[in-house]
N, CA, C and O atoms as a DFTB+ gen file, in Angstrom:
808 C
 N C O
     1  1     130.078      54.761     129.570
     2  2     129.065      55.741     129.784
     3  2     128.164      56.172     128.218
     4  3     128.975      56.557     127.376
     5  1     127.034      56.175     127.816
     6  2     126.531      57.323     127.136
     7  2     126.444      58.571     127.254
     8  3     126.138      58.998     128.368
     9  1     126.683      59.531     126.154
    10  2     126.328      60.879     126.597
    11  2     124.912      60.913     126.659
    12  3     124.151      60.052     126.218
    13  1     124.550      62.182     127.353
    14  2     123.221      62.157     127.862
    15  2     122.554      63.270     126.700
    16  3     123.174      64.269     126.338
    17  1     121.553      63.004     126.331
    18  2     120.644      63.710     124.797
    19  2     120.583      65.161     125.337
    20  3     120.538      66.097     124.539
    21  1     120.581      65.348     126.549
    22  2     120.066      66.780     126.702
    23  2     121.949      67.618     127.581
    24  3     122.186      68.472     128.436
    25  1     122.549      66.968     126.950
    26  2     123.945      67.905     126.666
    27  2     123.936      69.201     125.797
    28  3     123.374      69.099     124.706
    29  1     124.371      70.159     126.063
    30  2     124.434      71.074     125.458
    31  2     125.415      70.919     124.376
    32  3     124.829      71.236     123.341
    33  1     126.464      70.627     124.153
    34  2     127.330      70.539     122.913
    35  2     127.817      68.837     123.239
    36  3     128.776      68.598     123.973
    37  1     127.248      68.071     122.777
    38  2     128.049      66.329     122.724
    39  2     129.050      66.416     121.830
    40  3     129.171      67.115     120.823
    41  1     129.922      65.421     122.449
    42  2     131.563      64.992     122.259
    43  2     131.333      64.099     121.604
    44  3     131.730      64.243     120.448
    45  1     130.687      62.888     121.882
    46  2     130.358      61.992     120.736
    47  2     130.210      62.275     119.002
    48  3     129.432      62.902     118.282
    49  1     131.090      61.666     118.862
    50  2     131.198      61.207     117.249
    51  2     129.431      61.402     116.484
    52  3     128.505      60.756     116.974
    53  1     129.228      62.212     115.456
    54  2     127.924      62.446     115.072
    55  2     127.446      60.965     114.619
    56  3     126.455      60.403     115.086
    57  1     128.436      60.341     113.486
    58  2     127.602      59.705     112.915
    59  2     126.180      60.051     112.470
    60  3     125.125      59.591     112.907
    61  1     126.377      60.975     111.488
    62  2     124.736      61.233     110.997
    63  2     124.376      60.119     109.991
    64  3     125.055      59.564     109.127
    65  1     123.067      59.967     110.383
    66  2     122.781      58.909     109.257
    67  2     120.931      59.283     108.834
    68  3     120.183      60.132     109.319
    69  1     120.715      58.386     107.899
    70  2     118.979      59.236     107.505
    71  2     118.344      57.617     107.975
    72  3     118.777      56.528     107.600
    73  1     117.380      57.847     108.757
    74  2     115.926      56.685     108.887
    75  2     114.537      57.130     108.198
    76  3     114.152      58.294     108.087
    77  1     113.983      56.183     107.838
    78  2     112.533      56.622     107.375
    79  2     111.662      56.298     108.578
    80  3     111.634      55.303     109.303
    81  1     110.985      57.383     108.578
    82  2     109.768      57.548     109.685
    83  2     108.163      57.534     109.016
    84  3     107.953      57.664     107.810
    85  1     107.293      57.383     109.854
    86  2     105.542      58.030     109.660
    87  2     105.352      59.056     110.457
    88  3     105.415      58.734     111.644
    89  1     105.094      60.430     110.215
    90  2     104.698      61.249     111.275
    91  2     103.543      61.804     110.768
    92  3     103.475      62.536     109.781
    93  1     102.506      61.381     111.570
    94  2     101.267      61.604     111.625
    95  2     100.750      61.204     109.980
    96  3     100.289      62.144     109.333
    97  1     100.815      59.941     109.358
    98  2     100.469      59.879     108.213
    99  2     101.506      60.326     106.956
   100  3     101.446      59.868     105.815
   101  1     102.356      61.211     107.383
   102  2     103.821      61.384     106.045
   103  2     104.733      60.570     106.749
   104  3     105.050      60.549     107.938
   105  1     105.146      59.798     105.620
   106  2     106.203      59.062     105.428
   107  2     107.403      59.842     104.870
   108  3     107.514      60.312     103.737
   109  1     108.312      59.891     105.923
   110  2     109.866      61.200     105.509
   111  2     110.778      60.187     105.841
   112  3     110.567      59.136     106.446
   113  1     112.025      60.723     105.278
   114  2     113.246      60.389     105.446
   115  2     114.004      61.376     106.272
   116  3     114.245      62.448     105.716
   117  1     114.475      61.193     107.647
   118  2     115.017      62.430     108.340
   119  2     116.565      62.040     108.716
   120  3     117.136      60.953     108.801
   121  1     117.003      63.400     108.905
   122  2     118.921      62.979     109.176
   123  2     118.379      62.751     110.928
   124  3     117.356      63.204     111.442
   125  1     119.329      62.000     111.493
   126  2     119.723      61.682     112.795
   127  2     121.581      61.459     113.227
   128  3     122.592      61.523     112.527
   129  1     121.417      61.254     114.327
   130  2     122.744      61.589     114.654
   131  2     122.607      60.834     115.947
   132  3     121.560      60.650     116.568
   133  1     124.000      60.359     116.314
   134  2     124.406      59.986     117.870
   135  2     124.146      61.323     118.986
   136  3     124.031      62.489     118.608
   137  1     124.092      60.942     120.209
   138  2     124.128      62.219     121.234
   139  2     122.835      63.101     121.324
   140  3     122.731      64.225     121.817
   141  1     121.557      62.067     120.533
   142  2     120.275      62.860     120.403
   143  2     119.611      61.912     120.568
   144  3     119.859      60.816     120.066
   145  1     118.131      62.301     121.697
   146  2     117.370      61.392     121.882
   147  2     116.703      60.145     120.929
   148  3     116.238      60.768     119.975
   149  1     116.511      59.158     120.775
   150  2     115.876      58.112     119.939
   151  2     116.412      58.475     118.635
   152  3     115.643      58.767     117.719
   153  1     117.949      58.480     118.450
   154  2     118.643      58.593     117.416
   155  2     118.526      57.676     116.099
   156  3     118.944      57.903     114.963
   157  1     117.718      56.396     116.689
   158  2     117.607      55.535     115.401
   159  2     115.781      55.440     115.068
   160  3     115.365      54.999     113.996
   161  1     115.148      55.773     115.823
   162  2     113.721      55.421     115.672
   163  2     112.917      56.581     115.818
   164  3     113.588      57.613     115.825
   165  1     111.401      56.777     115.964
   166  2     110.604      57.429     116.352
   167  2     110.002      56.645     117.824
   168  3     109.166      55.742     117.825
   169  1     110.646      57.234     119.024
   170  2     110.381      56.696     120.113
   171  2     108.909      56.504     120.210
   172  3     108.070      57.168     119.602
   173  1     108.656      55.413     121.135
   174  2     107.179      55.068     121.458
   175  2     106.198      56.386     121.827
   176  3     105.196      56.838     121.273
   177  1     106.736      56.675     122.676
   178  2     105.813      58.002     123.451
   179  2     105.649      58.788     122.196
   180  3     104.498      58.866     121.767
   181  1     106.618      59.396     121.516
   182  2     106.513      60.751     120.951
   183  2     105.281      60.290     119.735
   184  3     104.455      61.061     119.247
   185  1     105.435      58.846     119.429
   186  2     104.552      57.990     118.095
   187  2     103.033      58.262     118.964
   188  3     102.056      58.892     118.558
   189  1     103.210      57.580     120.242
   190  2     101.485      57.820     121.085
   191  2     101.008      59.149     120.928
   192  3      99.819      59.258     120.630
   193  1     101.690      60.195     121.066
   194  2     101.522      61.723     121.163
   195  2     100.678      62.120     120.122
   196  3      99.548      62.608     120.151
   197  1     101.749      61.696     118.790
   198  2     101.408      61.960     117.269
   199  2      99.929      61.502     117.271
   200  3      99.053      62.209     116.773
   201  1      99.644      60.184     117.899
   202  2      98.705      59.702     117.461
   203  2      97.336      60.295     118.017
   204  3      96.254      60.322     117.431
   205  1      97.644      60.762     119.284
   206  2      96.479      61.309     119.904
   207  2      96.257      62.510     119.747
   208  3      95.059      62.727     119.930
   209  1      97.039      63.764     119.399
   210  2      96.760      64.990     119.792
   211  2      95.862      65.601     118.517
   212  3      95.929      65.011     117.438
   213  1      95.075      66.713     118.647
   214  2      94.055      66.881     117.426
   215  2      94.974      67.798     116.701
   216  3      96.024      68.223     117.184
   217  1      94.455      68.120     115.340
   218  2      95.288      69.023     114.199
   219  2      95.612      70.350     114.844
   220  3      94.901      70.715     115.781
   221  1      96.382      70.932     114.531
   222  2      97.167      72.431     115.474
   223  2      96.158      72.869     114.521
   224  3      95.430      72.319     113.694
   225  1      96.434      74.401     115.047
   226  2      95.751      75.506     114.140
   227  2      96.316      75.546     112.862
   228  3      97.410      75.001     112.713
   229  1      95.695      76.165     111.780
   230  2      96.541      76.853     110.817
   231  2      97.066      77.701     110.804
   232  3      97.801      77.847     109.827
   233  1      97.047      78.655     111.711
   234  2      98.174      79.864     111.776
   235  2      98.245      79.820     113.465
   236  3      97.802      79.059     114.326
   237  1      99.184      81.266     113.460
   238  2      99.435      81.332     115.178
   239  2     101.206      80.978     115.242
   240  3     102.048      81.272     114.394
   241  1     101.385      80.315     116.441
   242  2     102.641      80.092     116.981
   243  2     102.426      78.835     117.832
   244  3     101.523      78.586     118.630
   245  1     103.581      78.043     117.425
   246  2     103.474      76.321     118.089
   247  2     104.884      76.283     118.925
   248  3     105.817      76.964     118.500
   249  1     105.049      75.492     120.115
   250  2     106.137      75.177     120.474
   251  2     106.284      73.888     120.818
   252  3     105.342      73.238     121.273
   253  1     107.706      73.298     120.601
   254  2     108.071      71.749     120.750
   255  2     109.080      71.910     121.663
   256  3     110.188      72.311     121.306
   257  1     108.705      71.521     123.313
   258  2     109.603      71.867     124.053
   259  2     110.672      70.544     124.202
   260  3     110.383      69.597     124.933
   261  1     111.723      70.585     123.553
   262  2     112.881      69.267     123.641
   263  2     112.872      68.511     122.309
   264  3     112.726      67.292     122.225
   265  1     113.049      69.389     121.224
   266  2     112.813      68.802     119.670
   267  2     113.368      67.455     119.713
   268  3     112.568      66.594     119.346
   269  1     114.597      67.012     120.086
   270  2     115.508      66.312     119.539
   271  2     115.954      66.264     118.048
   272  3     116.681      67.170     117.642
   273  1     115.564      65.257     117.198
   274  2     115.892      65.581     115.966
   275  2     114.671      66.272     114.861
   276  3     114.742      66.459     113.647
   277  1     113.617      66.534     115.781
   278  2     112.711      67.210     114.886
   279  2     111.255      66.700     114.802
   280  3     110.451      67.383     114.166
   281  1     110.722      65.183     115.584
   282  2     109.758      64.466     115.112
   283  2     108.367      65.046     115.420
   284  3     107.329      64.740     114.833
   285  1     108.510      66.030     116.543
   286  2     107.350      66.801     116.821
   287  2     107.065      67.985     116.111
   288  3     105.958      68.190     115.613
   289  1     107.961      68.734     116.043
   290  2     108.158      70.282     115.135
   291  2     107.865      69.567     113.482
   292  3     106.862      69.892     112.847
   293  1     108.611      68.842     113.080
   294  2     108.197      68.415     111.899
   295  2     107.034      67.940     111.604
   296  3     106.746      68.061     110.413
   297  1     106.211      67.411     112.302
   298  2     104.645      66.556     112.316
   299  2     103.707      68.204     112.119
   300  3     102.979      68.533     111.182
   301  1     104.141      69.154     113.625
   302  2     103.254      70.121     113.582
   303  2     103.560      70.932     112.052
   304  3     102.664      71.643     111.597
   305  1     104.679      70.802     111.409
   306  2     104.807      72.203     109.974
   307  2     104.083      70.974     108.900
   308  3     103.331      71.428     108.038
   309  1     104.252      69.723     108.926
   310  2     103.580      69.199     107.924
   311  2     101.966      69.275     108.280
   312  3     101.024      69.514     107.525
   313  1     101.975      69.068     109.299
   314  2      99.998      69.456     109.417
   315  2      99.572      70.402     109.091
   316  3      98.449      70.290     108.599
   317  1     100.142      71.786     109.154
   318  2      99.841      72.912     109.478
   319  2     101.269      73.964     108.601
   320  3     102.194      74.400     109.286
   321  1     101.208      74.200     107.200
   322  2     102.753      74.599     106.919
   323  2     102.749      76.224     107.206
   324  3     103.846      76.772     107.100
   325  1     101.423      77.190     107.621
   326  2     101.905      78.410     107.772
   327  2     101.554      78.738     108.883
   328  3     101.165      79.895     109.038
   329  1     101.588      77.629     110.242
   330  2     102.140      77.911     111.552
   331  2     103.537      78.098     111.495
   332  3     104.290      77.630     110.642
   333  1     103.867      78.885     112.555
   334  2     105.320      79.205     113.001
   335  2     105.536      78.113     113.955
   336  3     104.615      77.844     114.727
   337  1     106.495      77.529     113.998
   338  2     106.764      76.257     114.870
   339  2     108.263      76.728     115.314
   340  3     109.232      77.010     114.609
   341  1     108.136      76.716     116.486
   342  2     109.518      77.136     117.058
   343  2     109.956      75.433     118.057
   344  3     109.527      75.077     119.155
   345  1     110.551      74.997     117.487
   346  2     111.634      73.739     118.224
   347  2     112.773      74.211     118.781
   348  3     113.767      74.755     118.300
   349  1     112.299      73.758     120.428
   350  2     113.203      74.202     121.327
   351  2     114.081      72.911     122.060
   352  3     113.641      71.878     122.566
   353  1     115.657      73.442     121.896
   354  2     116.078      72.372     123.030
   355  2     117.492      72.839     122.871
   356  3     117.855      73.448     121.865
   357  1     118.518      72.465     124.161
   358  2     119.428      72.723     124.835
   359  2     120.522      72.197     123.758
   360  3     121.289      72.963     123.177
   361  1     120.491      70.573     123.537
   362  2     121.185      70.202     122.626
   363  2     121.624      70.945     121.134
   364  3     120.745      71.317     120.357
   365  1     122.743      71.077     120.899
   366  2     123.237      72.075     119.628
   367  2     123.068      70.838     118.462
   368  3     122.472      71.189     117.443
   369  1     123.446      69.702     118.508
   370  2     123.336      68.705     117.386
   371  2     122.098      68.498     117.030
   372  3     121.808      68.269     115.856
   373  1     121.115      68.556     118.094
   374  2     119.433      68.387     117.996
   375  2     119.245      69.353     117.213
   376  3     118.825      69.168     116.070
   377  1     119.579      70.773     117.787
   378  2     118.707      71.703     116.888
   379  2     119.506      71.653     115.313
   380  3     118.873      71.997     114.315
   381  1     120.587      71.307     115.238
   382  2     121.049      71.124     113.875
   383  2     120.134      69.936     112.905
   384  3     119.718      69.983     111.747
   385  1     120.082      69.270     113.585
   386  2     119.107      67.876     112.979
   387  2     118.027      68.425     112.430
   388  3     117.675      68.335     111.254
   389  1     117.228      69.300     113.762
   390  2     115.857      69.472     113.398
   391  2     115.971      70.505     112.226
   392  3     115.101      70.511     111.355
   393  1     117.211      71.532     112.175
   394  2     116.647      72.550     111.000
   395  2     117.425      71.639     109.893
   396  3     117.111      72.130     108.808
   397  1     118.079      70.812     109.731
   398  2     118.231      70.278     108.259
   399  2     116.746      69.500     107.951
   400  3     115.993      69.803     107.025
   401  1     116.533      68.539     108.845
   402  2     114.961      68.162     108.500
   403  2     114.039      68.991     107.833
   404  3     113.662      68.646     106.714
   405  1     113.583      70.108     108.377
   406  2     112.931      70.848     108.570
   407  2     113.438      71.515     106.725
   408  3     112.519      71.780     105.949
   409  1     114.584      71.658     106.373
   410  2     114.656      72.324     105.156
   411  2     114.379      71.304     104.223
   412  3     113.599      71.503     103.292
   413  1     115.068      70.012     104.432
   414  2     114.902      68.520     103.416
   415  2     113.294      68.853     103.062
   416  3     113.000      69.062     101.885
   417  1     112.364      68.894     103.997
   418  2     111.069      68.729     103.919
   419  2     110.261      70.226     103.754
   420  3     109.044      70.376     103.857
   421  1     110.997      71.008     103.545
   422  2     110.590      72.824     102.603
   423  2     109.424      73.012     103.912
   424  3     108.208      73.032     103.722
   425  1     109.904      73.105     104.889
   426  2     108.964      73.087     106.208
   427  2     109.733      74.866     106.648
   428  3     110.532      75.088     107.558
   429  1     109.251      75.708     105.827
   430  2     110.172      77.309     106.189
   431  2     110.086      77.586     107.355
   432  3     111.095      77.980     107.941
   433  1     108.740      77.449     108.097
   434  2     108.337      78.025     109.170
   435  2     108.529      77.553     110.767
   436  3     108.187      78.024     111.851
   437  1     109.475      76.024     110.194
   438  2     110.139      75.584     111.294
   439  2     111.220      76.376     112.025
   440  3     112.233      76.523     111.341
   441  1     111.257      76.857     113.094
   442  2     112.708      77.436     113.707
   443  2     112.960      76.302     114.585
   444  3     112.081      75.734     115.233
   445  1     114.479      75.923     114.582
   446  2     115.350      75.324     115.889
   447  2     115.875      76.097     116.440
   448  3     116.928      76.559     116.000
   449  1     115.237      76.588     117.800
   450  2     116.055      77.514     118.588
   451  2     116.840      77.285     120.052
   452  3     116.560      76.149     120.435
   453  1     117.501      77.790     120.765
   454  2     117.558      78.106     122.346
   455  2     116.615      79.041     122.670
   456  3     116.145      80.025     122.100
   457  1     116.452      78.498     123.727
   458  2     115.422      79.664     124.613
   459  2     115.605      80.612     124.573
   460  3     114.608      81.188     125.009
   461  1     116.660      81.592     124.171
   462  2     117.080      82.933     124.198
   463  2     116.772      83.402     123.183
   464  3     116.567      84.614     123.104
   465  1     116.649      82.565     122.100
   466  2     116.021      82.972     120.948
   467  2     114.768      83.097     120.850
   468  3     114.476      83.528     119.734
   469  1     113.816      82.904     121.555
   470  2     112.476      83.163     121.491
   471  2     112.500      84.135     121.947
   472  3     113.284      84.506     122.820
   473  1     111.368      84.943     121.284
   474  2     110.505      86.572     121.753
   475  2     110.219      86.114     122.931
   476  3     109.976      84.919     123.098
   477  1     110.207      86.985     123.902
   478  2     110.083      87.363     125.336
   479  2     108.656      87.457     125.428
   480  3     108.073      87.029     126.424
   481  1     107.941      88.074     124.300
   482  2     106.469      88.524     124.713
   483  2     105.680      87.675     123.698
   484  3     104.571      88.047     123.317
   485  1     106.319      86.392     123.205
   486  2     105.363      85.395     122.651
   487  2     104.758      84.451     122.366
   488  3     105.423      83.606     121.768
   489  1     103.311      84.114     122.615
   490  2     102.645      82.955     123.040
   491  2     102.399      82.510     122.151
   492  3     102.558      82.818     120.970
   493  1     101.780      81.355     122.876
   494  2     102.183      80.278     121.858
   495  2     100.407      79.659     121.837
   496  3      99.723      79.749     122.857
   497  1      99.932      79.139     120.724
   498  2      98.574      79.067     120.668
   499  2      98.382      77.074     120.838
   500  3      97.291      76.505     120.810
   501  1      99.313      76.590     120.953
   502  2      99.608      74.815     121.206
   503  2     100.969      74.816     121.251
   504  3     101.733      75.421     120.499
   505  1     101.192      74.217     122.026
   506  2     102.423      72.919     122.768
   507  2     102.033      71.689     122.727
   508  3     100.990      71.203     123.163
   509  1     103.349      70.942     121.913
   510  2     103.148      69.633     121.727
   511  2     104.849      69.183     122.421
   512  3     105.996      69.602     122.267
   513  1     104.446      68.538     122.902
   514  2     106.365      68.061     123.927
   515  2     106.296      67.002     124.288
   516  3     105.332      66.606     124.943
   517  1     107.378      66.195     123.933
   518  2     107.613      64.754     125.149
   519  2     108.401      65.465     125.787
   520  3     109.292      66.036     125.158
   521  1     108.312      65.611     127.019
   522  2     109.209      66.425     127.746
   523  2     110.421      65.727     128.406
   524  3     110.201      64.692     129.035
   525  1     111.794      66.248     128.309
   526  2     112.775      65.558     128.713
   527  2     112.924      65.024     130.338
   528  3     113.833      65.389     131.083
   529  1     111.990      64.217     130.661
   530  2     112.048      63.575     132.150
   531  2     113.349      63.497     132.808
   532  3     113.363      63.519     134.039
   533  1     114.139      63.434     132.339
   534  2     115.173      62.576     132.745
   535  2     115.963      63.547     133.287
   536  3     116.590      63.199     134.287
   537  1     116.115      64.720     132.890
   538  2     116.888      65.932     133.866
   539  2     116.583      66.007     135.281
   540  3     117.331      66.533     136.104
   541  1     115.219      65.348     135.604
   542  2     115.202      65.369     137.270
   543  2     114.091      66.132     137.612
   544  3     113.737      66.901     136.718
   545  1     113.486      66.152     138.550
   546  2     112.002      66.834     138.763
   547  2     112.312      68.183     138.903
   548  3     111.341      68.842     138.532
   549  1     113.430      69.040     139.352
   550  2     113.513      70.034     139.741
   551  2     113.335      70.672     138.207
   552  3     112.430      71.441     137.883
   553  1     114.438      70.165     137.302
   554  2     114.512      71.087     136.304
   555  2     113.509      70.901     135.293
   556  3     113.229      71.672     134.375
   557  1     112.933      69.637     135.605
   558  2     112.070      69.683     134.380
   559  2     110.461      70.754     134.710
   560  3     109.765      71.368     133.901
   561  1     110.326      70.610     136.227
   562  2     109.474      71.579     136.589
   563  2     109.765      73.085     136.313
   564  3     108.864      73.795     135.867
   565  1     110.966      73.572     136.563
   566  2     111.032      74.592     135.952
   567  2     111.491      75.063     134.464
   568  3     111.891      76.149     134.042
   569  1     111.282      73.865     133.872
   570  2     111.158      74.170     132.288
   571  2     109.535      74.027     131.966
   572  3     109.085      74.654     131.008
   573  1     108.746      73.279     132.696
   574  2     107.764      73.496     132.440
   575  2     106.882      74.812     132.731
   576  3     105.978      75.140     131.962
   577  1     107.194      75.530     133.866
   578  2     106.616      76.411     134.557
   579  2     107.741      77.779     133.967
   580  3     108.044      78.713     134.710
   581  1     108.084      77.696     132.989
   582  2     108.643      78.753     132.281
   583  2     108.028      78.653     130.867
   584  3     108.021      79.699     130.218
   585  1     107.521      77.563     130.308
   586  2     106.619      77.715     128.875
   587  2     105.508      77.077     129.150
   588  3     104.908      76.984     128.079
   589  1     104.819      76.520     130.094
   590  2     103.682      76.377     130.044
   591  2     103.164      77.814     130.254
   592  3     102.694      78.355     129.253
   593  1     103.176      78.424     131.263
   594  2     102.447      79.879     131.229
   595  2     102.007      80.616     129.915
   596  3     100.944      81.139     129.581
   597  1     103.516      80.426     129.145
   598  2     103.346      81.236     127.584
   599  2     102.403      80.773     126.919
   600  3     102.404      81.275     125.795
   601  1     101.333      79.821     127.119
   602  2     100.292      79.413     126.185
   603  2      99.093      80.941     126.272
   604  3      98.794      81.554     127.297
   605  1      98.637      81.208     124.931
   606  2      98.377      82.539     124.272
   607  2      96.599      81.223     125.262
   608  3      96.312      80.033     125.395
   609  1      96.025      82.610     125.631
   610  2      94.354      82.768     125.796
   611  2      93.707      81.860     125.168
   612  3      93.519      82.161     123.989
   613  1      93.135      80.497     125.598
   614  2      92.376      79.388     124.798
   615  2      93.582      78.652     124.357
   616  3      93.189      77.718     123.658
   617  1      94.804      78.648     124.444
   618  2      95.820      77.755     124.022
   619  2      95.565      76.318     124.794
   620  3      94.896      76.346     125.827
   621  1      96.081      75.078     124.317
   622  2      96.655      74.059     124.419
   623  2      97.935      73.616     124.407
   624  3      98.702      73.861     123.476
   625  1      98.309      72.807     125.631
   626  2      99.738      72.007     125.364
   627  2      99.436      70.546     125.685
   628  3      98.749      70.147     126.626
   629  1      99.949      69.934     124.916
   630  2      99.688      68.342     124.560
   631  2     100.880      67.942     125.352
   632  3     101.837      68.701     125.201
   633  1     101.079      66.841     126.238
   634  2     102.268      66.519     126.765
   635  2     102.036      64.873     126.804
   636  3     100.937      64.339     126.958
   637  1     103.796      63.912     126.563
   638  2     103.507      62.700     126.877
   639  2     104.282      62.607     128.242
   640  3     105.172      63.408     128.528
   641  1     103.924      61.668     128.996
   642  2     104.928      61.229     129.893
   643  2     104.616      59.801     130.233
   644  3     103.472      59.347     130.211
   645  1     106.087      58.858     130.666
   646  2     105.359      57.879     131.314
   647  2     104.864      57.583     132.380
   648  3     105.298      58.018     133.447
   649  1     103.549      56.540     132.243
   650  2     103.435      56.493     133.740
   651  2     104.067      56.064     134.765
   652  3     103.449      56.247     135.813
   653  1     105.297      55.444     134.891
   654  2     106.439      54.920     135.829
   655  2     107.149      55.794     136.047
   656  3     107.837      55.839     137.067
   657  1     107.149      56.863     134.966
   658  2     108.232      58.226     135.430
   659  2     107.860      59.510     135.701
   660  3     108.318      60.596     135.345
   661  1     106.479      59.026     136.749
   662  2     105.866      60.359     137.462
   663  2     105.142      61.193     136.428
   664  3     105.289      62.415     136.445
   665  1     104.352      60.596     135.509
   666  2     102.908      61.287     135.234
   667  2     102.004      62.220     135.946
   668  3     101.807      63.422     135.764
   669  1     101.366      61.163     137.028
   670  2     100.348      61.426     137.785
   671  2     101.172      62.164     138.696
   672  3     100.309      62.932     139.122
   673  1     102.069      62.439     139.214
   674  2     102.689      63.646     140.358
   675  2     103.082      65.060     139.189
   676  3     102.788      66.248     139.320
   677  1     103.722      64.477     138.238
   678  2     103.826      66.050     137.178
   679  2     102.418      66.576     137.193
   680  3     102.099      67.747     137.397
   681  1     101.649      65.603     136.959
   682  2      99.779      66.338     136.354
   683  2      99.460      67.259     137.771
   684  3      99.094      68.434     137.757
   685  1      99.672      66.503     138.880
   686  2      99.204      67.390     140.095
   687  2      99.652      68.829     140.142
   688  3      99.039      69.896     140.167
   689  1     101.794      68.274     140.151
   690  2     102.004      69.852     140.044
   691  2     101.997      70.630     139.514
   692  3     102.316      71.707     140.018
   693  1     101.516      70.499     137.785
   694  2     101.042      71.672     137.111
   695  2      99.892      72.176     137.584
   696  3      99.758      73.361     137.886
   697  1      98.977      71.287     137.677
   698  2      97.676      71.612     138.341
   699  2      97.822      72.514     139.804
   700  3      96.829      73.036     140.312
   701  1      99.047      72.612     140.345
   702  2      98.747      72.989     141.565
   703  2      99.783      74.629     141.001
   704  3      99.473      75.786     141.284
   705  1     100.656      74.305     140.406
   706  2     101.834      75.374     140.165
   707  2     101.151      76.677     139.230
   708  3     101.342      77.882     139.395
   709  1     100.387      76.068     138.311
   710  2      99.983      76.789     137.064
   711  2      98.637      77.586     137.893
   712  3      98.601      78.786     137.621
   713  1      97.616      77.153     138.780
   714  2      96.380      77.599     139.295
   715  2      95.508      78.418     138.620
   716  3      95.808      78.380     137.427
   717  1      94.618      79.105     138.809
   718  2      93.290      79.655     138.506
   719  2      93.788      80.163     137.218
   720  3      94.756      80.921     137.151
   721  1      92.805      79.543     135.699
   722  2      92.907      80.451     134.437
   723  2      93.723      78.564     134.021
   724  3      94.202      78.650     132.890
   725  1      93.845      77.768     134.338
   726  2      94.376      76.743     133.665
   727  2      93.611      75.456     133.812
   728  3      93.223      75.264     134.965
   729  1      93.335      74.642     133.047
   730  2      93.249      73.092     133.628
   731  2      93.872      72.380     133.203
   732  3      94.274      72.529     132.049
   733  1      94.210      71.320     133.947
   734  2      95.170      70.085     133.544
   735  2      94.568      68.693     133.852
   736  3      94.275      68.220     134.950
   737  1      94.436      68.076     132.442
   738  2      93.558      66.935     132.564
   739  2      94.610      65.726     131.715
   740  3      95.701      65.803     131.150
   741  1      93.727      64.736     131.952
   742  2      94.318      63.550     131.375
   743  2      93.539      62.716     130.542
   744  3      92.986      61.699     130.958
   745  1      93.478      63.138     129.319
   746  2      92.657      62.979     128.298
   747  2      92.464      60.762     128.105
   748  3      91.450      60.064     128.123
   749  1      94.103      60.343     127.931
   750  2      94.600      59.274     127.799
   751  2      95.374      58.535     128.136
   752  3      96.552      58.889     128.172
   753  1      95.031      57.366     128.470
   754  2      96.511      56.236     128.807
   755  2      96.751      55.388     127.664
   756  3      95.816      54.779     127.143
   757  1      97.951      55.301     127.231
   758  2      98.003      54.252     126.221
   759  2      99.817      53.536     126.341
   760  3     100.921      54.078     126.282
   761  1      99.479      52.460     126.484
   762  2     100.891      51.917     126.208
   763  2     101.835      51.883     127.483
   764  3     102.911      51.286     127.453
   765  1     101.494      52.383     128.315
   766  2     102.215      52.401     129.979
   767  2     102.392      54.456     130.003
   768  3     102.890      54.902     131.036
   769  1     101.968      55.539     128.859
   770  2     102.187      56.508     128.768
   771  2     100.886      57.357     128.952
   772  3      99.774      56.901     128.687
   773  1     101.066      58.431     129.352
   774  2     100.000      59.207     129.769
   775  2      99.871      60.447     128.957
   776  3     100.817      61.230     128.866
   777  1      98.575      60.679     128.283
   778  2      98.494      62.413     127.614
   779  2      98.143      63.397     128.707
   780  3      97.233      63.094     129.478
   781  1      98.815      64.606     128.852
   782  2      98.419      65.299     129.760
   783  2      98.025      66.489     128.747
   784  3      98.739      66.905     127.834
   785  1      96.745      66.950     129.095
   786  2      96.494      68.373     128.337
   787  2      96.391      69.902     129.694
   788  3      95.715      69.940     130.723
   789  1      97.142      70.736     129.243
   790  2      97.089      71.863     129.935
   791  2      96.394      72.913     129.052
   792  3      96.933      73.295     128.013
   793  1      95.133      73.409     129.479
   794  2      94.568      74.392     128.899
   795  2      94.568      75.398     129.307
   796  3      94.637      75.364     130.536
   797  1      94.492      77.031     128.635
   798  2      94.353      78.033     129.459
   799  2      93.233      78.554     128.931
   800  3      92.796      78.643     127.783
   801  1      92.769      78.955     130.230
   802  2      91.339      79.974     129.907
   803  2      91.268      80.810     128.655
   804  3      92.249      81.506     128.394
   805  1      90.209      80.828     127.837
   806  2      90.117      82.090     126.588
   807  2      89.931      83.222     127.369
   808  3      89.821      84.327     126.837
């Protein structure tokens, strides 16, 4: 059985390799390895998210929940070099790869971190995420309700979730759980994936 990409310390041989991908119009070469999410390509859901999201703010703070080898965090950094990007994952190998790829691309403001490394008082102007649905509903909800309330006033979170992986029920749970002060909508559906938008009132 292959190792879960959300294992904290993968035991499978890394077998690090380079792949060529295009991130929001930027053709780049990145390092990937075994036991991280979508190690051999830019996965379809992340590509759809990156095609649909608007430009991030030029400055402030951004969060990528479940960064993997870093496609979303790198895209944020390439789009807004002065934006502080926090790339979050539990998988040590994923964090190492994201840090390596950010260095290669000269993205000095992309930080690959564990949750405990994020300042507790930091609020995020934007969150982009292909969240780790396969960790299970309870764990996913705990993750979402830990980070989405940390949107800054006026901030936006853009999430991509498979329609057949519970996107619609997640949308309802987010709307119910976040409550007043937040709006949860579904701007688009593409290729079997929903784009969910969470907005905090200004």
